[in-house]
C-alpha positions as CSV (number, residue, x, y, z in Angstrom):
1,M,0.0,0.0,0.0
2,K,1.3,3.5,-0.9
3,N,2.2,5.7,2.1
4,R,-0.4,8.4,1.5
5,V,-0.1,11.6,3.5
6,F,-3.8,12.0,4.2
7,I,-4.1,8.6,5.9
8,F,-1.1,8.1,8.1
9,L,-1.2,10.7,10.7
10,L,-0.2,10.3,14.4
11,A,-1.7,12.2,17.3
12,S,-0.7,10.1,20.2
13,S,2.1,7.8,21.5
14,G,2.5,5.4,18.7
15,L,-1.2,5.1,17.7
16,L,-3.1,6.1,14.5
17,A,-5.5,8.9,14.8
18,S,-8.0,10.7,12.6
19,C,-6.8,12.4,9.4
20,N,-8.2,15.7,10.6
21,F,-4.7,17.1,10.6
22,L,-4.0,20.8,11.1
23,E,-4.2,22.4,7.7
24,V,-2.6,19.5,5.9
25,D,-5.1,19.5,3.1
26,K,-4.2,23.0,2.4
27,Y,-0.9,21.8,0.9
28,F,-1.4,18.2,-0.2
29,D,-3.8,16.4,-2.4
30,E,-5.3,13.2,-1.0
31,Q,-3.5,11.1,-3.5
32,L,-0.1,12.8,-3.1
33,T,2.5,10.2,-2.0
34,L,5.4,10.8,0.3
35,E,7.7,10.1,-2.7
36,K,6.2,13.0,-4.6
37,V,6.3,15.3,-1.6
38,F,10.0,14.7,-1.0
39,S,10.9,15.0,-4.7
40,S,9.5,18.6,-4.7
41,K,11.3,21.4,-3.0
42,T,8.1,23.4,-2.6
43,Y,6.2,20.5,-1.0
44,T,9.2,19.6,1.2
45,E,9.5,23.1,2.6
46,Q,5.7,23.1,3.2
47,W,6.0,19.9,5.1
48,L,8.7,21.3,7.4
49,R,6.7,24.5,7.7
50,N,3.7,22.4,8.8
51,T,5.9,20.5,11.3
52,Y,6.8,23.9,12.9
53,S,3.2,25.0,13.0
54,Y,2.3,23.1,16.2
55,M,4.7,25.3,18.1
56,N,2.0,28.0,17.8
57,Y,0.0,26.0,20.3
58,V,2.7,24.7,22.6
59,V,4.0,28.1,23.7
60,D,6.3,28.9,26.6
61,V,4.9,32.4,27.3
62,S,1.4,33.5,26.4
63,S,-2.0,34.4,27.8
64,R,-3.9,32.3,30.3
65,E,-5.7,30.6,27.5
66,G,-2.4,29.5,25.9
67,T,-0.2,28.9,29.0
68,I,-2.1,28.7,32.3
69,E,1.2,27.4,33.9
70,N,2.3,31.0,33.7
71,F,0.6,31.4,37.1
72,A,2.2,29.9,40.1
73,D,2.6,31.5,43.5
74,D,3.7,34.7,41.9
75,L,0.8,35.8,39.7
76,C,-3.0,35.6,40.0
77,F,-5.8,35.7,37.4
78,N,-9.2,37.0,38.3
79,D,-11.8,34.9,36.5
80,F,-14.0,34.0,39.4
81,G,-17.6,34.0,38.3
82,E,-16.6,34.0,34.7
83,T,-16.9,31.3,32.0
84,S,-13.7,31.4,29.9
85,I,-13.5,31.1,26.1
86,L,-12.5,27.5,26.7
87,G,-15.8,26.8,28.3
88,D,-14.5,26.4,31.8
89,A,-16.2,28.3,34.6
90,E,-13.7,30.0,36.9
91,E,-10.9,28.3,35.1
92,Y,-8.0,29.8,37.1
93,G,-9.6,28.6,40.4
94,T,-10.0,25.1,38.9
95,F,-6.4,25.1,37.9
96,L,-5.2,26.6,41.2
97,T,-7.0,24.0,43.3
98,V,-6.1,21.1,40.9
99,A,-9.9,20.5,40.6
100,Y,-9.5,19.7,36.9
101,D,-9.8,16.2,35.5
102,E,-7.8,14.1,33.0
103,S,-9.4,15.7,29.9
104,Y,-8.3,19.2,30.9
105,R,-6.0,21.1,28.6
106,Q,-4.6,18.3,26.6
107,T,-3.5,20.6,23.7
108,T,0.2,20.0,24.4
109,W,-0.2,16.3,24.1
110,T,-2.1,16.4,20.9
111,Y,-0.1,18.8,19.0
112,C,3.3,17.7,20.2
113,W,2.7,14.1,19.0
114,Q,1.5,15.4,15.7
115,G,4.6,17.5,15.3
116,I,6.9,14.6,16.3
117,N,5.3,12.3,13.7
118,K,5.7,15.0,11.0
119,A,9.4,15.5,12.0
120,C,10.0,11.8,11.9
121,T,8.6,11.5,8.4
122,F,10.7,14.5,7.3
123,L,13.9,13.0,8.7
124,Q,13.2,9.7,7.0
125,H,12.6,11.1,3.5
126,I,14.6,14.4,3.1
127,D,17.7,12.7,1.9
128,S,15.9,11.5,-1.2
129,N,15.3,15.1,-2.3
130,G,18.1,16.1,-4.7
131,A,16.9,19.7,-5.0
132,Y,19.0,20.8,-2.1
133,S,22.8,21.2,-1.6
134,D,24.4,19.0,1.1
135,A,24.7,22.1,3.4
136,D,21.0,23.1,2.9
137,R,19.8,19.6,3.5
138,A,21.9,19.3,6.7
139,D,20.3,22.5,8.0
140,L,16.8,21.3,7.2
141,K,17.4,18.0,8.9
142,A,18.8,19.8,11.9
143,Q,15.7,22.0,12.0
144,A,13.4,19.0,12.0
145,R,15.5,17.3,14.6
146,F,15.4,20.4,16.8
147,V,11.6,20.6,16.4
148,R,11.1,17.0,17.3
149,A,13.3,17.3,20.3
150,Y,11.5,20.5,21.4
151,Y,8.1,18.7,21.2
152,Y,9.5,15.8,23.3
153,W,10.9,18.3,25.8
154,A,7.5,20.1,26.1
155,L,5.9,16.7,26.8
156,L,8.6,15.6,29.3
157,K,8.4,18.9,31.2
158,K,4.7,18.8,31.6
159,Y,3.8,15.1,31.7
160,G,7.0,13.6,33.1
161,P,8.4,10.3,31.6
162,I,6.9,9.7,28.2
163,P,7.1,7.1,25.4
164,L,9.7,7.6,22.8
165,L,9.0,6.7,19.1
166,P,11.5,4.6,17.1
167,E,13.9,6.8,15.1
168,E,12.2,5.7,11.8
169,G,8.7,6.5,13.3
170,P,5.9,3.9,13.9
171,D,5.3,0.9,11.7
172,Y,1.7,1.6,10.6
173,G,1.3,-2.0,9.5
174,L,1.2,-3.2,13.1
175,S,-2.0,-3.6,15.2
176,Y,-3.0,-1.1,17.9
177,D,-1.7,-3.4,20.6
178,E,1.6,-3.8,18.8
179,L,1.9,-0.1,18.4
180,S,1.5,0.5,22.1
181,I,4.7,1.9,23.6
182,P,5.6,2.1,27.4
183,R,6.9,5.2,29.1
184,R,10.7,5.4,29.4
185,P,12.5,6.4,32.6
186,Y,12.9,10.2,33.1
187,W,16.7,10.0,32.7
188,E,16.5,8.0,29.5
189,C,14.0,10.6,28.0
190,A,16.2,13.5,29.1
191,D,19.4,11.9,27.7
192,Y,17.7,11.1,24.4
193,I,16.3,14.6,24.0
194,A,19.6,16.2,25.0
195,D,21.4,14.0,22.5
196,E,18.9,15.1,19.8
197,F,19.5,18.8,20.6
198,A,23.3,18.2,20.4
199,K,23.0,16.5,17.0
200,A,20.8,19.3,15.7
201,A,23.3,21.9,17.0
202,V,26.1,20.5,14.9
203,D,24.4,21.6,11.7
204,L,22.5,24.6,12.8
205,P,23.9,28.1,12.1
206,L,25.0,30.4,14.8
207,K,22.6,33.1,13.5
208,R,19.6,33.5,11.2
209,D,18.7,36.5,9.1
210,G,15.6,38.6,9.8
211,T,13.3,36.6,7.6
212,N,14.1,33.3,9.5
213,I,14.6,34.6,13.0
214,A,12.2,32.1,14.5
215,R,14.0,29.1,13.1
216,P,16.4,27.5,15.5
217,T,20.1,28.3,15.8
218,R,22.9,26.4,17.4
219,G,22.4,28.4,20.5
220,A,18.7,27.5,20.7
221,A,19.5,23.8,20.5
222,L,22.3,24.0,23.0
223,G,20.2,26.2,25.3
224,Y,17.3,23.7,25.4
225,R,19.8,20.9,25.9
226,A,21.0,22.7,29.0
227,K,17.5,23.1,30.3
228,V,16.7,19.4,29.8
229,L,19.8,18.3,31.6
230,L,19.2,20.8,34.5
231,Y,15.7,19.4,35.1
232,A,17.1,15.8,35.0
233,A,19.6,16.8,37.7
234,S,17.0,18.5,39.9
235,P,15.6,16.9,43.2
236,L,12.3,15.8,41.7
237,M,14.0,13.6,39.1
238,N,17.4,12.8,40.7
239,G,17.5,10.7,43.9
240,N,13.8,11.1,44.8
241,N,12.7,8.6,47.4
242,D,9.3,10.0,48.3
243,S,6.0,8.2,47.9
244,Y,5.1,10.0,44.7
245,A,8.3,8.9,42.9
246,A,7.8,5.3,44.1
247,R,4.3,5.3,42.6
248,L,5.5,6.6,39.2
249,V,6.1,3.4,37.3
250,D,5.8,1.9,33.9
251,D,3.5,-1.0,32.9
252,Q,6.0,-3.5,34.3
253,G,6.2,-1.8,37.7
254,N,9.7,-0.3,37.0
255,R,10.5,3.1,38.5
256,L,10.5,6.0,36.1
257,I,12.3,8.4,38.5
258,S,15.7,7.5,39.9
259,A,15.9,6.8,43.6
260,E,19.7,7.0,43.5
261,Y,21.2,10.4,43.5
262,D,23.8,11.1,40.7
263,E,25.8,14.2,41.2
264,R,27.3,13.9,37.8
265,R,24.0,15.0,36.3
266,W,24.6,18.5,37.7
267,A,28.0,18.4,35.9
268,L,26.3,17.5,32.6
269,A,23.9,20.4,33.0
270,A,26.7,22.8,33.9
271,A,28.7,21.6,30.9
272,A,25.7,22.1,28.6
273,A,25.2,25.6,29.8
274,L,28.9,26.3,29.3
275,D,28.6,25.1,25.6
276,V,26.2,28.0,25.1
277,M,28.3,30.5,26.9
278,D,31.4,29.4,24.9
279,L,29.6,30.3,21.6
280,N,30.3,34.0,22.5
281,V,27.2,35.0,20.6
282,Y,24.8,36.1,23.4
283,E,24.9,38.8,26.0
284,L,22.2,40.4,28.1
285,V,20.3,43.3,26.6
286,H,21.6,46.5,28.1
287,S,20.6,50.1,27.3
288,P,22.9,53.0,27.7
289,V,22.5,55.7,30.3
290,R,19.9,58.3,29.4
291,T,21.3,61.6,30.5
292,V,18.2,63.6,29.4
293,S,14.6,62.8,30.2
294,M,12.4,62.0,27.2
295,G,9.2,62.4,29.2
296,R,7.4,60.0,31.5
297,K,7.7,57.2,29.0
298,Y,11.5,57.3,28.9
299,P,12.8,59.1,32.0
300,K,16.4,60.1,32.7
301,T,18.4,57.3,34.1
302,V,18.4,57.1,37.8
303,K,21.8,55.9,39.0
304,P,21.8,52.5,40.7
305,F,23.2,52.0,44.1
306,A,26.9,53.1,44.6
307,D,28.3,49.9,45.8
308,G,31.9,50.8,45.1
309,E,32.3,47.9,42.8
310,F,29.8,47.5,40.0
311,S,28.9,51.2,40.2
312,T,32.5,52.1,39.3
313,M,32.8,49.9,36.1
314,N,31.2,49.9,32.7
315,W,29.3,47.0,31.2
316,P,29.9,44.1,31.3
317,D,31.9,44.4,34.5
318,G,29.6,47.0,36.1
319,Y,26.5,49.2,35.6
320,A,28.1,52.6,35.5
321,D,27.2,53.2,31.8
322,I,23.9,51.4,31.5
323,D,20.2,52.1,32.5
324,P,19.2,48.9,34.4
325,F,15.5,49.8,34.3
326,E,15.3,50.3,30.6
327,S,17.7,47.4,30.0
328,Y,15.4,44.9,31.6
329,R,12.1,46.5,30.5
330,S,13.0,46.6,26.8
331,V,13.6,42.8,26.7
332,F,9.9,42.2,27.1
333,N,7.8,45.2,26.0
334,G,8.4,45.1,22.3
335,S,11.2,47.7,22.2
336,E,13.7,45.0,21.1
337,S,12.9,43.0,18.0
338,A,13.8,39.4,17.7
339,S,16.7,40.2,15.5
340,T,18.1,42.9,17.9
341,N,17.5,41.1,21.2
342,S,21.0,39.9,22.0
343,E,19.9,37.5,24.8
344,L,17.1,35.7,22.9
345,L,18.1,32.1,22.1
346,F,14.7,31.1,20.8
347,T,11.3,32.7,20.1
348,R,8.2,32.2,17.9
349,G,8.5,35.7,16.5
350,K,7.1,36.6,13.2
351,N,9.2,35.2,10.4
352,G,8.2,37.1,7.2
353,N,7.2,35.4,4.0
354,N,9.8,32.7,4.3
355,G,9.0,31.7,7.9
356,W,6.8,29.1,9.4
357,D,4.5,31.3,11.5
358,A,1.6,31.6,9.1
359,S,-0.9,34.1,10.5
360,E,-3.8,32.0,9.5
361,Q,-2.6,29.2,11.7
362,Y,-2.0,31.4,14.7
363,D,-4.5,31.6,17.5
364,K,-4.4,35.1,19.1
365,N,-5.3,33.6,22.4
366,F,-1.8,32.0,22.4
367,S,-0.1,35.3,22.5
368,I,1.6,37.8,24.8
369,E,-0.5,40.6,23.4
370,K,-3.6,38.8,24.7
371,M,-1.9,38.6,28.1
372,V,-1.1,42.4,28.0
373,A,-4.7,43.1,27.2
374,D,-5.6,41.2,30.4
375,L,-3.2,43.1,32.6
376,L,-3.7,46.6,31.3
377,P,-6.0,48.7,33.6
378,K,-9.4,49.6,32.6
379,S,-8.1,53.2,32.2
380,A,-6.3,51.9,29.1
381,Q,-9.4,49.8,28.1
382,G,-7.7,46.7,29.4
383,R,-9.3,43.9,31.3
384,N,-7.4,44.6,34.5
385,R,-7.3,41.0,35.7
386,I,-3.7,39.9,36.3
387,S,-2.1,40.7,39.6
388,M,1.0,39.9,41.5
389,T,1.1,38.3,44.9
390,Q,2.5,40.1,47.9
391,K,5.1,37.3,48.2
392,Q,6.4,38.0,44.7
393,C,6.3,41.8,45.3
394,D,8.3,41.3,48.5
395,A,10.9,39.2,46.6
396,Y,12.3,42.2,44.8
397,Y,15.2,43.8,46.6
398,M,15.7,47.4,47.7
399,Y,17.9,49.3,45.4
400,D,20.9,48.7,47.7
401,G,20.3,44.9,47.6
402,K,18.6,44.6,51.0
403,D,15.2,43.2,51.8
404,V,12.1,45.5,51.9
405,P,11.0,46.2,55.4
406,G,8.2,43.8,56.4
407,K,9.2,41.2,53.8
408,D,7.1,38.0,54.1
409,S,6.0,39.1,57.6
410,E,2.5,37.8,57.1
411,I,3.6,34.3,56.1
412,G,6.1,33.8,58.9
413,G,9.2,35.1,57.2
414,G,11.3,38.2,57.1
415,D,13.5,39.8,59.8
416,G,10.7,41.1,62.1
417,S,10.7,44.6,60.6
418,V,7.4,46.3,59.8
419,R,6.1,47.7,56.5
420,P,6.6,51.5,56.1
421,G,3.8,54.1,55.8
422,I,2.7,56.4,53.1
423,I,4.8,59.0,51.2
424,S,4.1,62.5,52.3
425,D,4.2,65.8,50.4
426,S,7.7,66.6,51.5
427,E,9.0,63.2,50.8
428,A,7.4,63.1,47.3
429,S,9.3,66.3,46.3
430,D,12.6,64.8,47.4
431,L,13.8,62.6,44.5
432,S,16.6,61.1,46.6
433,F,13.9,59.3,48.6
434,A,12.9,57.4,45.5
435,P,16.0,57.0,43.3
436,A,14.1,54.8,40.7
437,L,11.6,56.5,38.4
438,G,11.2,59.4,40.8
439,E,11.4,61.8,37.8
440,D,8.5,60.1,36.0
441,A,6.3,60.5,39.1
442,S,5.9,56.8,39.6
443,V,6.8,57.2,43.2
444,R,5.0,60.2,44.8
445,K,2.5,61.4,47.3
446,G,0.0,58.9,48.5
447,I,2.0,55.8,47.5
448,S,3.1,53.3,50.0
449,K,6.8,53.6,51.0
450,Q,7.2,49.9,50.5
451,Y,7.2,50.6,46.8
452,A,9.9,53.3,47.0
453,N,13.7,52.7,46.7
454,R,13.3,49.3,45.1
455,E,15.5,47.7,42.5
456,P,15.0,48.6,38.8
457,R,13.4,45.3,37.8
458,F,10.6,46.1,40.3
459,Y,9.7,49.2,38.4
460,A,9.8,47.4,35.1
461,S,7.4,44.7,36.4
462,V,5.2,45.8,39.3
463,A,2.1,47.9,38.8
464,Y,1.6,48.9,42.4
465,N,-1.2,51.2,43.7
466,G,-0.6,54.7,42.3
467,R,1.7,53.5,39.5
468,V,1.9,55.8,36.5
469,W,1.2,54.0,33.2
470,G,1.8,55.3,29.7
471,R,-0.6,55.0,26.8
472,G,1.3,56.8,24.1
473,S,-0.6,55.2,21.3
474,E,-3.9,56.8,22.2
475,V,-5.1,59.7,20.1
476,Y,-4.9,63.2,21.7
477,T,-8.3,64.8,22.3
478,E,-9.5,67.8,24.3
479,S,-11.3,65.4,26.7
480,K,-8.1,63.3,27.0
481,P,-5.2,65.7,26.8
482,I,-2.6,63.4,28.3
483,T,-1.2,60.1,27.2
484,Y,-0.3,58.8,30.7
485,Y,-2.3,58.2,33.8
486,Q,-2.0,57.2,37.4
487,S,-3.9,54.0,38.3
488,W,-5.4,53.5,41.8
489,Y,-6.8,50.2,43.0
490,Y,-8.9,51.4,46.0
491,R,-12.4,50.0,46.1
492,N,-14.8,51.7,43.7
493,S,-12.0,53.5,41.9
494,D,-11.8,53.1,38.1
495,N,-9.4,50.2,38.4
496,G,-10.4,48.9,41.9
497,K,-12.8,46.3,43.2
498,K,-16.3,46.7,41.9
499,N,-19.0,44.3,40.9
500,G,-17.6,41.7,38.5
501,Y,-14.1,40.4,38.1
502,E,-12.2,43.0,36.2
503,F,-9.9,44.1,39.0
504,P,-6.5,42.7,40.3
505,L,-7.2,40.3,43.2
506,T,-4.2,41.4,45.2
507,G,-4.3,45.1,44.4
508,I,-0.8,44.8,42.9
509,G,-0.7,44.8,39.1
510,F,1.8,43.3,36.7
511,M,3.3,45.3,33.8
512,K,6.4,43.4,32.7
513,Y,5.3,43.1,29.1
514,V,3.7,46.6,28.9
515,H,5.2,49.1,26.5
516,P,4.6,52.8,27.5
517,D,2.5,53.1,24.3
518,D,0.3,50.1,25.0
519,S,-3.4,50.6,25.2
520,Q,-6.7,49.1,24.1
521,Q,-8.8,51.5,22.2
522,G,-12.2,49.8,21.8
523,D,-11.9,46.9,19.5
524,A,-8.8,48.3,17.8
525,S,-5.8,47.1,19.8
526,A,-3.0,49.6,20.1
527,I,-0.6,47.1,21.8
528,V,3.0,47.1,20.6
529,A,3.9,43.6,19.1
530,K,5.9,41.5,21.6
531,V,8.6,39.0,21.0
532,E,8.1,35.8,23.1
533,P,11.1,35.3,25.4
534,A,10.9,31.5,25.0
535,L,14.5,31.0,26.0
536,R,16.9,33.7,27.2
537,Y,20.6,33.9,27.9
538,A,19.9,35.0,31.5
539,D,18.4,31.5,32.0
540,I,21.5,29.8,30.7
541,L,23.7,31.9,33.0
542,L,21.7,31.0,36.1
543,C,21.4,27.4,35.0
544,Y,25.2,27.3,34.9
545,A,25.5,28.8,38.4
546,E,22.8,26.5,39.8
547,A,24.3,23.3,38.5
548,L,27.9,24.3,39.5
549,N,26.8,25.0,43.0
550,E,25.7,21.4,43.5
551,L,29.1,19.9,42.6
552,Q,31.2,18.6,45.5
553,T,34.0,17.2,43.4
554,S,35.6,17.9,40.0
555,Y,34.3,16.5,36.7
556,T,35.5,16.3,33.1
557,V,32.7,16.5,30.6
558,P,33.0,16.6,26.8
559,S,31.4,19.5,24.9
560,Y,28.3,18.7,22.8
561,D,30.4,18.0,19.7
562,G,33.3,16.3,21.5
563,R,35.9,18.8,20.3
564,K,37.0,19.9,23.8
565,M,36.7,18.8,27.5
566,H,35.1,21.0,30.1
567,Q,36.8,21.0,33.5
568,L,34.1,21.6,36.1
569,S,34.3,22.3,39.8
570,R,32.6,24.6,42.2
571,S,34.5,27.9,42.6
572,Q,33.5,31.4,43.4
573,D,34.9,32.8,40.1
574,E,32.8,30.4,38.1
575,L,29.7,31.0,40.2
576,E,30.1,34.7,39.7
577,R,30.4,34.1,36.0
578,G,26.8,32.9,36.0
579,V,25.4,35.4,38.6
580,H,27.2,38.7,37.9
581,P,25.7,39.5,34.5
582,V,22.2,39.1,35.8
583,R,22.9,41.2,38.9
584,I,24.8,43.9,37.0
585,R,22.1,44.3,34.4
586,A,19.6,44.6,37.2
587,G,21.6,47.4,38.7
588,L,22.2,45.5,42.0
589,P,25.3,45.0,44.1
590,D,26.9,41.6,44.3
591,W,26.0,39.0,46.8
592,P,28.2,38.8,49.9
593,D,31.1,36.4,49.9
594,A,29.3,34.3,52.4
595,A,26.7,33.4,49.8
596,Y,29.4,32.0,47.5
597,E,31.1,30.1,50.3
598,N,27.9,28.4,51.6
599,R,26.2,26.0,49.2
600,D,22.8,26.2,50.9
601,L,22.8,30.0,51.1
602,F,23.8,30.2,47.4
603,R,21.0,27.9,46.4
604,E,18.5,30.0,48.4
605,K,19.7,33.2,46.8
606,L,19.7,31.7,43.3
607,K,16.1,30.5,43.7
608,R,15.1,34.0,44.6
609,E,17.0,35.4,41.7
610,R,15.1,33.1,39.3
611,Q,11.8,34.1,41.0
612,I,12.5,37.8,40.2
613,E,14.2,37.6,36.8
614,F,11.7,35.2,35.2
615,V,8.4,36.2,36.7
616,G,5.6,35.8,34.1
617,E,7.8,33.6,31.8
618,C,6.3,30.2,32.8
619,Q,9.4,29.3,34.8
620,R,8.2,29.5,38.4
621,Y,5.5,26.8,38.0
622,Y,8.1,24.2,36.8
623,D,11.0,25.5,39.0
624,L,9.0,24.9,42.2
625,R,8.2,21.4,41.1
626,R,11.6,20.3,40.0
627,W,13.1,21.7,43.2
628,K,10.4,19.9,45.2
629,D,9.6,23.3,46.8
630,A,6.0,23.4,45.5
631,E,4.5,21.8,48.7
632,K,6.2,24.4,50.8
633,E,5.5,27.5,48.7
634,Y,2.0,26.6,47.4
635,T,0.7,26.0,50.9
636,K,1.6,29.5,52.1
637,P,-1.4,31.8,52.2
638,I,-1.7,34.3,49.3
639,Y,-1.6,37.9,50.5
640,G,-2.2,41.2,48.8
641,C,-3.6,44.6,49.5
642,N,-7.0,45.0,51.2
643,M,-9.2,45.5,48.1
644,N,-12.3,46.3,50.2
645,I,-10.8,49.6,51.4
646,P,-12.0,52.7,49.5
647,L,-10.1,56.0,49.7
648,S,-12.5,57.9,52.0
649,G,-12.4,60.8,54.4
650,S,-12.7,64.6,54.2
651,S,-9.3,65.3,55.7
652,E,-5.8,64.2,54.8
653,T,-5.6,62.5,58.2
654,E,-8.6,60.3,57.5
655,K,-7.4,59.5,54.0
656,E,-4.0,58.5,55.4
657,K,-5.8,56.0,57.7
658,Y,-7.5,54.4,54.7
659,R,-4.3,54.4,52.6
660,I,-2.5,52.5,55.4
661,L,-5.4,50.0,55.8
662,F,-5.4,49.4,52.0
663,H,-1.7,48.6,52.0
664,T,-1.8,46.4,55.1
665,P,-1.6,42.9,53.5
666,V,-4.5,40.6,54.0
667,E,-5.2,37.0,52.9
668,V,-6.7,37.1,49.4
669,P,-10.2,35.6,49.1
670,N,-10.8,33.1,46.3
671,V,-7.1,32.2,46.0
672,P,-6.6,29.2,48.4
673,A,-3.2,27.9,49.3
674,V,-3.2,24.4,47.9
675,F,-0.7,21.8,46.7
676,V,-1.7,18.3,45.7
677,D,1.3,16.0,44.8
678,K,-0.5,14.6,41.8
679,S,0.0,18.0,40.1
680,Y,3.8,17.4,39.9
681,F,3.0,16.1,36.4
682,W,0.0,16.6,34.1
683,P,-2.5,13.6,33.8
684,F,-2.9,11.6,30.6
685,S,-6.4,11.6,29.2
686,K,-8.8,8.6,29.2
687,T,-8.5,8.5,25.4
688,E,-4.7,8.2,25.4
689,L,-4.8,5.5,28.1
690,K,-7.2,3.5,26.0
691,R,-5.3,4.0,22.8
692,N,-1.9,3.0,24.3
693,K,-2.4,-0.1,26.4
694,R,1.1,0.3,27.9
695,L,0.8,3.9,28.9
696,T,0.6,4.2,32.7
697,Q,-1.2,7.1,34.4
698,N,0.7,9.6,36.6
699,P,0.2,9.1,40.4
700,G,-3.1,10.4,41.8
701,W,-5.0,10.6,38.6
702,N,-7.8,8.2,37.4
703,I,-6.6,5.1,35.6
704,Y,-9.8,4.0,33.8
705,D,-9.2,0.3,34.0
């Protein structure tokens, strides 16, 4: 029988599925054979393009509809009382309390397996196409190998140990039972995926031109390889002897997570990160000092803390000549394009006419722009529904690297200090009191002092009560003579708690992806296009530091291509190599020597650094799980401002009282502190368990015997 494209389509682990394949009939006639496809350059490229297309629905960073895992203990979404576009009532609450069932959000599973099957077919047949040069064919094969490895990685990260298809793909002549494939141990999955990324890296270029910016480069492959190996070294997967790991088995009762700790896995992860660093292609985005204010949207640079070290040197050794606030902000808000973003290893950015991101195949709900519309205040015609938890707000440092007074005091942490009061008239006029964005009036009268004197990343990410927002894209009118505004969250204010669910649950907004021109003008969105930060160099640097910190002996590990040997051991110089660029770009002083000398203290500080640096990038959800910190962090009550407090009173003294009450953290209703161990990994659906007789369910979920 001829191998016809329209028949043989795979949607699950080794099993045939419906031929209702995403847009496949757009390119191929029903009678078009694989031989004809791969004898045509046009059809071959369309096949690869279609293989990429599933990435539009397996996104790292997007709206709640696309990536609900973007919300952990750092961000909240207000949909209580609402039915979502996905048909789920109060979907965030369902997700937060793990009240969903095995059919919930299985898009990742469906599309990843379809993409894997397409990539397998491509790799099996591309060598027969004589229309390409050897170099071009090698690049195309490396792209397909990368895409396949990426889909496997997305599955492994979310579902845990998975089946792995044969290299040549499934044999469609076998019966359903014969096509059934068991799950492989986590370390085998990770090693296979890492090896695939390494093979792809050999033939991928260091850079792509602007029309192909979303196609993978060598750095993208090596970067994801480092992530895969870091996860495999982490406590959930490496030396885990808890009851959950013991219950996670294949169909023969074999453990899928190692009970024996292997320190060398950390060395493999560190070496993989070092492979990326040694490319000498990437560096963190950094903006020069702005000596003249360009208005509230682009204020004059406020000098970071004079620490006597970083403050005396220029980039990359210090922050004397950069603007840390603008440096961090511009990475996410659309100011930097995919081609100019020097720390972006991978993105699904638009690719022009020669790319794979066909607009007709892209769902706007799987986009950062949709997320921005959810977090913009109603004053900018946004939906005003994403907020930051008090714990995340407290995680940001003061501008001198110290903790904010009152940090974590409500959840049994901190140093016993109390939260400060409200900024007075005299303090608001003194810019030295707020050496970050003071000139743009983001810190002024009536604002809580806990929001003053914070590190630059705080001002690039946190939309606290009284924050000034830009909306530069809006049209000037007599009734609207300014293109910026100050947003207050007091009860019954424009952006505060009213009837309905369009208000931030914690009274602390989120604005990391907001450009100063962003607004929603009715149905016509005026939101600057964003570049998805799927994988950043900052992640690689902190991966290197995290892995190196766990080494208690020296290791020799070959590079990805075997051309050199990495000598790895824990040393302060190498730990600083991973930490310093992130701290310097953030405008913060270095950690004390004690942090580098003490493995436990370093680990604690690194976790906090990741919490701050990657908020809203779908990292925290998975970090807490791989560290086995989820049970501890998720069971801490969620606190925020008291959203029931209006700004009342006829005198300033009375208003002061209400301001203090509003900013006194309270436990947030509707956001329970819950962790259920079955949520370490996503469940398999009933359909998949029936299709693949050897697929075992993750612990805690229904088996459907």
